[in-house]
Structure formats: structure tokens, C-alpha cells
C-alpha positions in Angstrom: 16.6 -26.4 -12.4 12.8 -25.8 -12.6 10.4 -23.3 -11.1 6.8 -22.7 -10.6 5.3 -19.2 -10.0 1.7 -18.2 -10.6 1.4 -15.1 -8.4 0.9 -12.4 -11.1 -1.6 -11.8 -13.8 0.8 -12.7 -16.6 1.4 -16.3 -15.4 2.5 -18.3 -18.5 -0.3 -19.9 -20.4 -2.7 -18.7 -17.6 -1.2 -21.5 -15.4 2.2 -20.5 -14.1 5.8 -19.8 -15.2 7.8 -23.0 -15.1 10.9 -22.2 -17.2 11.5 -18.5 -16.5 9.2 -15.9 -15.2 7.4 -13.5 -17.6 8.6 -10.8 -15.2 12.2 -11.9 -15.8 12.6 -14.0 -12.6 14.9 -16.9 -13.3 14.7 -20.3 -11.5 17.5 -19.4 -9.1 15.7 -16.2 -7.9 12.4 -18.1 -7.8 13.9 -20.7 -5.5 15.4 -18.1 -3.2 12.1 -16.3 -2.9 10.3 -19.5 -2.2 12.8 -20.1 0.6 12.2 -16.6 1.9 8.5 -17.5 2.3 9.4 -20.8 4.0 11.8 -18.9 6.4 9.2 -16.3 7.2 6.7 -19.0 8.1 9.2 -20.2 10.7 9.8 -16.7 11.9 6.1 -16.2 12.2 5.6 -19.3 14.2 8.0 -18.2 16.9 7.1 -14.5 16.8 3.4 -15.5 17.3 4.3 -17.8 20.2 6.4 -15.1 21.8 3.6 -12.6 21.5 1.3 -14.9 23.3 3.7 -14.7 26.2 3.9 -10.9 26.0 7.3 -10.7 24.2 8.0 -9.0 20.8 10.8 -7.4 18.9 10.2 -4.5 16.5 13.2 -5.3 14.3 11.8 -8.7 13.7 8.3 -7.3 13.1 9.8 -5.0 10.5 11.8 -7.8 8.8 8.6 -9.8 8.4 7.2 -6.9 6.4 10.4 -6.3 4.4 10.9 -10.0 3.7 7.4 -10.4 2.3 7.8 -7.2 0.2 11.0 -8.7 -1.3 9.0 -11.5 -2.9 6.4 -9.2 -4.5 6.5 -9.4 -8.4 9.2 -7.2 -10.0 11.0 -6.3 -6.7 14.3 -8.2 -6.1 15.9 -10.2 -8.9 19.4 -10.2 -7.3 20.4 -13.6 -5.9 23.3 -12.2 -3.9 21.0 -9.6 -2.3 18.4 -12.2 -1.7 20.9 -14.5 0.0 21.8 -11.8 2.4 18.2 -11.2 3.3 17.7 -15.0 3.8 20.6 -14.9 6.3 18.8 -12.1 8.1 15.6 -14.1 8.0 17.3 -17.1 9.6 19.0 -15.0 12.3 15.7 -13.3 13.1 14.0 -16.6 13.4 16.7 -17.9 15.8 16.6 -14.6 17.8 12.8 -14.7 18.3 13.0 -18.4 19.0 15.3 -17.7 21.9 13.0 -14.9 23.2 10.1 -17.3 23.1 12.0 -20.1 24.8 13.2 -17.8 27.6 9.7 -16.4 28.1 8.2 -19.9 28.2 10.7 -21.1 30.8 10.1 -18.0 33.0 6.3 -18.6 32.9 6.2 -22.4 33.1 9.4 -23.3 34.9 10.3 -25.8 32.2 11.8 -25.9 28.7 9.6 -25.0 25.8 8.4 -27.9 23.6 10.8 -28.3 20.7 9.7 -28.0 17.1 11.7 -30.5 15.1 10.2 -30.2 11.6 8.8 -27.7 9.2 9.8 -24.0 8.7 10.4 -23.4 12.5 13.1 -26.0 12.4 14.8 -24.7 9.2 18.6 -24.6 9.3 20.0 -22.3 6.7 22.4 -23.6 4.0 25.9 -22.3 4.0 26.2 -21.0 0.5 24.1 -19.7 -2.4 23.9 -23.0 -4.2 22.7 -24.6 -0.9 20.1 -21.9 -0.5 18.8 -22.4 -4.0 18.6 -26.2 -3.4 16.6 -25.6 -0.2 14.3 -23.2 -2.0 13.6 -25.8 -4.7 12.2 -28.1 -1.9 9.7 -25.5 -0.7 7.8 -24.1 -3.6 4.1 -23.2 -3.9 2.9 -26.8 -4.4 4.3 -27.8 -1.0 1.9 -25.4 0.8 -0.8 -28.1 1.0 -1.8 -31.3 -0.8 -5.4 -30.2 -1.3 -5.7 -27.9 -4.3 -8.5 -25.7 -2.9 -6.8 -25.3 0.5 -3.6 -24.5 -1.3 -5.4 -21.9 -3.4 -6.8 -20.3 -0.3 -3.3 -20.3 1.3 -1.9 -18.6 -1.8 -4.6 -15.9 -1.7 -3.7 -15.2 1.9 0.0 -15.1 1.3 -0.4 -12.8 -1.7 -2.6 -10.6 0.3 0.0 -10.5 3.0 2.7 -9.6 0.4 0.6 -6.7 -0.8 -0.2 -5.4 2.6 3.5 -5.7 3.6 4.4 -3.3 0.8 2.0 -0.7 2.1 3.0 -1.4 5.7 6.7 -0.8 4.7 5.9 2.6 3.1 3.9 3.5 6.2 6.7 2.5 8.6 9.2 4.6 6.6 6.9 7.5 7.3 6.8 6.7 11.1 3.4 4.8 11.1 3.2 1.4 12.7 0.6 -0.7 14.5 0.8 -3.6 16.9 -2.3 -5.3 15.7 -0.9 -5.3 12.1 2.5 -6.7 13.2 0.8 -9.4 15.2 -1.4 -10.4 12.3 1.5 -10.8 9.9 3.1 -13.3 12.3 -0.1 -15.2 13.1 -1.2 -15.5 9.5 2.2 -16.7 8.2 2.3 -19.2 11.1 -1.1 -20.4 10.1 0.0 -21.2 6.5 2.4 -23.8 8.0 -0.3 -25.4 10.3 -1.6 -28.7 8.8 -4.6 -28.5 11.1 -6.0 -25.4 9.3 -8.6 -26.0 6.7 -10.2 -24.1 3.8 -12.5 -21.9 5.8 -9.7 -21.0 8.2 -7.8 -19.4 5.3 -10.9 -17.8 3.9 -11.4 -16.1 7.3 -7.8 -15.1 7.5 -8.0 -13.6 4.0 -11.0 -11.5 5.0 -9.1 -10.4 8.1 -6.2 -9.5 5.9 -8.5 -7.3 3.8 -9.8 -5.7 6.9 -6.4 -4.9 8.3 -5.2 -3.7 4.9 -7.7 -0.8 5.1 -6.1 0.1 8.4 -2.6 -0.1 6.8 -3.7 2.0 3.8 -5.2 4.5 6.3 -1.9 4.6 8.2 0.0 5.3 4.9 -2.5 8.0 3.9 -2.0 9.6 7.3 1.7 9.4 6.9 1.5 11.1 3.5 -0.8 13.8 4.8 1.2 14.5 7.9 4.4 15.0 5.8 3.1 16.5 2.6 -0.5 17.7 3.2 -3.6 16.6 1.4 -3.3 16.2 -2.3 -4.8 19.0 -4.4 -5.8 18.9 -8.1 -2.7 19.6 -10.0 -1.7 19.9 -13.7 1.5 18.0 -14.3 3.7 18.7 -17.3 4.9 15.7 -19.3 7.9 15.5 -21.6 11.1 17.2 -20.5 12.7 20.7 -20.2 16.3 21.6 -20.9 18.7 20.6 -18.1 20.0 17.7 -16.1 17.5 15.2 -14.8 16.8 12.2 -12.5 13.8 9.9 -13.1 12.2 8.3 -10.1 10.0 5.2 -10.5 8.1 3.3 -7.8 5.8 4.4 -5.0 7.9 5.7 -2.1 7.3 9.5 -1.4 9.7 9.7 1.5 12.6 8.6 -0.7 11.5 11.1 -3.3 11.5 13.8 -0.7 15.0 13.0 0.4 16.2 13.1 -3.2 14.6 16.4 -3.6 16.3 17.8 -0.6 19.7 16.5 -1.7 19.3 17.9 -5.3 18.1 21.4 -4.3 20.2 24.0 -5.9 22.3 21.6 -8.0 20.6 22.3 -11.3 18.9 18.9 -11.6 15.2 18.5 -12.3 13.4 15.5 -10.8 10.9 13.6 -12.9 8.3 11.0 -11.8 7.5 7.8 -13.6 4.8 5.2 -13.2 3.1 5.3 -9.7 5.2 8.3 -8.7 3.0 10.6 -10.7 0.6 11.4 -7.8 3.5 12.9 -5.9 2.9 16.1 -7.8 -0.5 16.6 -6.1 1.1 16.9 -2.6 1.7 20.6 -1.6 4.6 19.6 0.6 6.5 18.2 -2.4 5.4 20.1 -5.5 5.0 23.6 -3.9 8.1 23.2 -1.8 10.5 21.9 -4.4 10.4 23.8 -7.7 12.8 21.3 -9.3 10.1 18.5 -9.0 9.3 19.3 -12.6 7.0 16.8 -14.3 6.2 13.2 -15.3 8.1 11.3 -17.9 6.7 8.2 -19.6 3.8 6.0 -18.6 3.3 2.7 -16.7 6.0 0.4 -15.5 5.8 -2.0 -18.4 6.9 0.6 -20.9 10.2 1.3 -19.3 12.2 -0.7 -21.8 11.2 1.6 -24.6 11.0 4.8 -22.5 14.2 4.7 -20.4 16.6 4.8 -23.4 15.0 8.1 -24.3 15.7 9.6 -20.9 19.4 10.6 -20.8 19.7 11.3 -17.1 20.0 9.0 -14.0 17.1 6.7 -13.1 16.2 5.1 -9.8 13.6 2.6 -8.6 12.4 2.9 -5.1 9.9 0.0 -5.0 8.7 -2.7 -7.3 8.2 -2.6 -11.1 11.8 -3.0 -12.2 12.4 -5.0 -15.4 15.5 -6.3 -17.1 17.4 -3.2 -18.0 18.9 -2.6 -21.4 22.6 -1.9 -21.7 21.8 1.5 -23.0 20.7 2.7 -19.6 21.9 0.1 -17.1 25.0 2.1 -16.1 22.8 5.0 -15.0 20.2 2.9 -13.3 20.0 2.6 -9.5 17.8 0.6 -7.0 16.8 1.4 -3.5 14.8 -0.2 -0.7 13.8 -3.8 -1.4 14.5 -3.5 -5.1 17.4 -5.3 -6.7 18.8 -6.4 -10.1 22.2 -8.1 -10.7 24.7 -5.5 -11.9 22.6 -2.5 -11.0 24.0 -0.3 -8.3 22.0 -0.5 -5.1 21.7 2.5 -2.8 21.6 1.0 0.7 20.5 4.1 2.7 19.5 7.7 2.3 22.6 9.1 0.7 21.9 9.7 -3.0 25.1 11.4 -3.9 26.0 8.6 -6.4 22.7 9.1 -8.2 23.2 12.9 -8.2 26.8 12.6 -9.5 25.7 10.3 -12.3 22.9 12.8 -13.3 25.5 15.6 -13.4 27.7 13.4 -15.6 24.9 12.6 -18.0 23.9 14.7 -21.0 21.2 17.3 -20.6 17.6 16.6 -21.4 16.0 18.3 -24.4 13.5 21.1 -24.2 10.5 18.9 -25.3 7.4 19.6 -23.3 4.2 17.6 -24.0 0.6 18.0 -22.7 -0.3 18.3 -19.1 -2.2 15.7 -17.1 -4.3 16.1 -14.0 -3.7 14.3 -10.7 -4.4 15.0 -7.0 -8.0 14.1 -6.5 -7.7 12.4 -3.2 -10.7 11.9 -1.0 -10.1 15.3 0.8 -10.3 17.1 -2.6 -13.3 15.2 -3.9 -15.2 15.4 -0.6 -14.5 19.1 -0.6 -16.9 19.4 -3.5 -19.2 16.6 -2.4 -22.1 19.0 -2.3 -21.7 19.6 -6.0 -21.3 15.9 -6.7 -24.4 15.1 -4.7 -26.4 17.9 -6.4 -25.2 16.6 -9.8 -26.5 13.1 -9.0 -29.8 14.3 -7.7 -30.3 16.6 -10.7 -29.5 13.8 -13.1 -26.4 15.5 -14.4 -24.3 12.7 -13.1 -25.8 9.3 -13.8 -23.1 6.9 -12.8 -19.6 6.5 -11.4 -17.0 4.1 -12.8 -13.9 3.2 -10.9 -11.6 2.1 -13.7 -8.0 1.5 -12.5 -5.5 -0.8 -10.9 -2.2 -2.4 -12.0 -1.2 -2.2 -15.6 0.7 -4.8 -17.5 2.0 -5.8 -20.9 -0.3 -8.7 -21.6 -2.6 -8.3 -24.6 -6.2 -7.4 -23.8 -5.5 -4.4 -21.6 -6.7 -2.1 -24.4 -10.1 -3.0 -23.0 -9.6 -0.4 -20.3 -8.9 2.4 -22.8 -11.9 1.4 -24.9 -14.1 1.2 -21.8 -13.1 4.7 -20.6 -13.6 6.1 -24.1 -17.1 4.6 -24.2 -18.3 5.8 -20.8 -21.3 8.1 -21.4 -20.7 11.9 -21.1 -23.0 12.0 -18.0 -20.8 9.7 -16.0 -17.7 10.3 -13.9 -14.6 8.1 -14.0 -12.5 7.6 -10.9 -9.1 6.1 -11.5 -6.0 5.1 -9.5 -2.7 3.2 -9.8 -0.7 2.8 -13.1 -3.8 1.5 -14.9 -4.7 5.2 -15.4 -2.0 5.5 -18.1 -4.2 3.6 -20.4 -6.4 6.8 -20.7 -5.2 9.7 -18.6 -4.0 11.7 -21.6 -7.5 11.6 -23.2 -9.9 14.5 -23.0 -13.0 13.8 -20.9 -14.3 17.2 -20.2 -16.3 18.0 -17.1 -19.8 18.0 -15.6 -20.7 21.3 -14.0 -17.1 22.1 -13.4 -16.3 18.6 -12.0 -13.7 16.8 -14.2 -15.1 13.6 -15.6 -11.8 11.9 -15.0 -10.6 12.0 -11.4 -7.1 10.6 -10.7 -7.2 9.5 -7.0 -3.6 8.5 -6.9 -1.5 5.4 -6.3 -2.7 1.9 -5.8 -2.6 2.4 -2.0 -5.0 5.4 -2.6 -7.7 2.8 -3.0 -8.2 4.0 0.6 -9.3 7.4 -0.8 -11.6 5.7 -3.2 -13.2 3.8 -0.3 -13.6 7.0 1.6 -15.3 8.6 -1.3 -17.7 5.7 -1.8 -18.5 5.4 1.9 -19.2 9.2 2.1 -21.5 9.0 -0.9 -23.3 6.0 0.5 -23.8 8.0 3.8 -25.0 11.0 1.9 -27.6 9.0 0.0 -28.5 6.9 3.0 -27.7 3.6 1.3 -25.0 0.9 1.1 -22.0 1.1 -1.2 -23.6 -1.7 -3.3 -26.7 0.5 -3.8 -24.7 3.4 -5.2 -24.6 4.1 -9.0 -21.0 2.9 -8.9 -19.3 0.2 -10.9 -15.8 -1.1 -10.1 -13.9 -2.5 -13.1 -10.4 -3.2 -12.1 -7.2 -4.4 -13.7 -4.7 -6.4 -11.7 -1.1 -7.5 -12.1 0.5 -8.3 -8.7 0.0 -8.9 -5.1 -1.0 -5.3 -4.0 -4.0 -5.7 -6.2 -4.9 -8.9 -4.5 -5.0 -7.3 -1.0 -7.0 -4.4 -2.3 -9.5 -6.9 -3.7 -9.6 -8.6 -0.2 -10.3 -5.2 1.4 -13.2 -4.6 -1.0 -14.6 -8.1 -0.3 -14.2 -7.6 3.5 -16.5 -4.5 3.1 -19.0 -6.7 1.4 -18.7 -4.9 -2.0 -20.2 -6.9 -4.8 -20.3 -7.0 -8.6 -16.6 -6.2 -9.1 -15.2 -7.1 -12.4 -11.5 -7.8 -12.8 -9.2 -8.5 -15.7 -7.7 -9.0 -18.1 -7.8 -12.5 -16.8 -8.7 -14.2 -13.5 -5.8 -15.3 -11.1 -4.2 -18.6 -12.0 -4.0 -19.5 -8.3 -7.7 -19.5 -7.8 -9.2 -23.0 -8.3 -12.7 -23.5 -9.8 -14.2 -24.2 -6.3 -12.7 -21.1 -4.7 -13.8 -19.1 -7.7 -17.4 -20.4 -7.3 -17.3 -19.3 -3.7 -16.3 -15.8 -4.7 -19.0 -15.7 -7.4 -21.7 -17.0 -5.1 -20.9 -14.7 -2.2 -19.7 -11.5 -4.0 -20.7 -11.9 -7.7 -17.1 -11.4 -8.6 -16.5 -11.8 -12.3 -14.2 -11.3 -15.3 -14.4 -8.4 -17.7 -16.0 -9.3 -21.0 -16.3 -6.5 -23.6 -16.5 -2.8 -23.0 -19.9 -2.7 -24.6 -21.4 -5.6 -22.6 -19.9 -4.5 -19.3 -21.1 -0.9 -19.8 -24.6 -2.2 -20.6 -24.6 -4.3 -17.5 -23.4 -1.5 -15.3 -25.9 1.0 -16.6 -28.8 -1.4 -17.0 
């Protein structure tokens, strides 16, 4: 059995993983995920047609989001779990097909035209082996025969995957939007339409970037409604004596439920990876004293860090890696996450995780230094007058946005070296797990404003945009005219959709790394360079010189 996957930054040889995924995905799982995308195209075709006739189904809208999220890098590696989701995908397709056909008959007085080929006509195999075989027939290279069109389709699909992750988080917080649901279906249906050409998918990708700003805004609203605006907060690292649970991922609602269920049980809750910004929300940190601190760094360090954490560990979104035997028996997954042999928590009852934590040895009293988080746009704009005054007085010469997804591939020390070399009269904005490359370094302040401002998670790119737009408004200029340089690291599909959002806004001169996406062909790359001056990182010295020149 072979595979081909090039959706993440660490694609083998800069081309694609064809034996086993660098992420740990095996050919069986790769095939099942390819089949999920194929099935979601069929679902999208019928859901889009039904919507044109005024019919929709929110359960199916939600499954489109969850199904796409399932295929994001480092989410679901469990073939049995994936097979179950594929059956739900097929049942959802057939359900919305029936809704469409009924609506068509009622409107036109005749039967709807039958679709006899392609993803809309997919009939699910009966067993796991059959599903794998079907998936092998519908990989990336079957999207289109033209390499440039296929590249544009991949950009769109990966953008949709990233937006689906944010939309799923927002939905869990009670935020949803009809325009967003409709776009997911319309865009996935378009990827199966042979009549669509290169510029159709360029347009859809830009539309995806536009709607992702709306989705990130919904998620921000959900977070603020539940937990208040983030405030600058010093977060202890290391551990304190007592029982503990380590939470990795992105989902704050899941963290809140765990905090509720562990209250008064003598268990401290620690964050890991992208959960660090949770400490900045008053409705979490100030409400739950047992939300103690942050343990470890970015997702790619879990294999060396998790054996050192003796308590229970749970993943609530992507970033899971192959677990070592030393902690696999106290590791749990939740939401769309899955790994064979790891206990999955299907709902909101975390008693198994809590009981495991109580059985585990206590953590040592081993505190380390504190790190700052909580500089969302509300906090930064609250001192906007000082920031603007600093720029006008010459105390602040430039802003650097240095952040994004981290990863294990060599070359990412570039971001540490870049941050270290940023001049003392410049401010660094950061977000996502890329911050771990330098967030324990001392940067000092400029007139009381910290030189390093941790905006939050990857979805808090929304806050970064609000800060940039507010500064542009204050200085009566465009974002591209600000003394602002964006130097981003990427790893998976959420970074892709954030880039699409930046391009939709017309933001130029972005540098990304450590390498350019393997799924972007030379012609598509030339389009991005010519229209947006998008380029790869080079060296910290050269990129700083270009930014400050």
C-alpha cells in the first residue's frame, strides 16, 4: 500500500510523504482521510444544491466542519474511529441527497437529475479494508490532471480544513453562521467540478480567506463572551507539588469543563502548547485557582516532555504524536483527535481522566520562570495611545510579527535568532506555538510596553489583524504602509487559511518558512510573488536588513 500526502511543512524531501507520514500517519490512515475528502465533496454537492432550493440541515453543516477538521495534520490517526466517521459522512450525504431530491420534486414537479459518477455517487464499502481500498483510488493526485489547477485546489482544500478547525471551536462556544456553512458546501462541491479552472479556485481561495476572518471573529467573540477579554498575565512554568492533568490543544470550552469537574479534588490543571493563552482569560484563571501553570513547550516536544509529567494528559485538538509506552496508559483524546490504543473521551464527562490523575504519582515542587501572555487586541489597543506616541517620538521604530506553527524540521532556530537580533527599539508581536522558540527570553520594554507581546493562539491572528488595522487607521495609512513586518512560520492547514486571510486583505511582503509549501507549483508561486511579493525566509540578518531598510 502506498500513499501521498504533502499538506504540511514537513513533507518528505520537500515533495510529499509516500511511505509513511512524517507526522506518523500510515498509508491506511492516509487512504481513509483521502476518502473522507472525497465523501465530503459528495456531501457538499448535494448540500449546495439543497441550499439553492432553500433547504438545509444543521447537523450536516456541522459534520462538514468536523469531517474536514478530522483530516488536519496530527488530528486523527485511529482507523477504526475514522471508519465510523466515514459511515457518518456517507449517511449524511444520502440524507441531504434525499432532502434535495424532495425539494426539487416539490418545486419542479419532476424527479431531480441523477448524478451517476464522482463523489456524489459514492457508495460506501462495507468494511475497513474496503474503505481503505476506496481511499487509495481518491488521493490528492486525482483532484485534477493539470498540476497548477490541482495546486490551486489543494490550497483551497487546505484553507477549508484550517477554517473548519476554527469554525468547530466557535460552534462549541455557540457561534455559527449561515454564510460560512454555505461556503463550505459550495467550495467543496467546486473542487469536484471539472468545469472549474485555475482562476475559479484562486477566487474561492480568496473568499475562503475573507470568510476565515469572520470565523476567527466569531471564535474571538465566543471566547470573550464566555471568559472575558484576555489580560496580560504572568504564567508560572514547571510544576508544584500535587496531582495534575496536562491539557494540550486549543479548545478553551473543553478546558473549562475539565476545570469545573476537577474543582475541589486536589488536582492542578496545566496547559501545554497552544493552551498557554488560556491563562490570560479572567473567566478561567481568576475563576479557577487550580488552573496553575504551563508545562513544556510546543507540540513537537511532547515525546521528550510528556514522560516527565507523571499525571494524566489529554489532547483536545490537533498536535498529537505517536505516544511512548511510558505515558500512553495515562493519555486521553477528545473531540476529533484519535490514536489507536489511546482512550477517547466521547463527550463532556472527564471522570476517567480525573480518576487516572488521582491514581498517578504527585508532581514535584519544581517551579521555573514565569512567562507573559494575554496581549489580545483589547489589551494592546487599551494602551494604543502610548504605542502611537512611542512611534511618533521615535522610541518604537518598527513592529515585527514573528509567530505561527512550530515544528521539528531543522531550520526553525531561524525564528529564535531573528527575535534575538530584533533591535531594542522594535516591538515583537507573536502568536501560536511558534512563540515557544523565544518566549522565555528577556526582551525588556519600551516606555513600559513589553517588547514581546504574546497575542495568543493561532486563531488570535484575528487580534493581530485588529491591532494592525487600528494602527493603520491611527496613522491614516494602509497596513502595507505601517512599520510592520510579518515573518511567519507554518506547519499545517490552519496556517494556510490565515495566510489566505492576510492575502485577502491585500497584505504584502510576508515572509514564510522554514520552507515553502510543497503543494504550490512554480506557476502558482509566481502568481503569489507577482501579486503579493510573498517570499521565503532567508537569514535573520538579511531579512532584518530588508525589513528595516
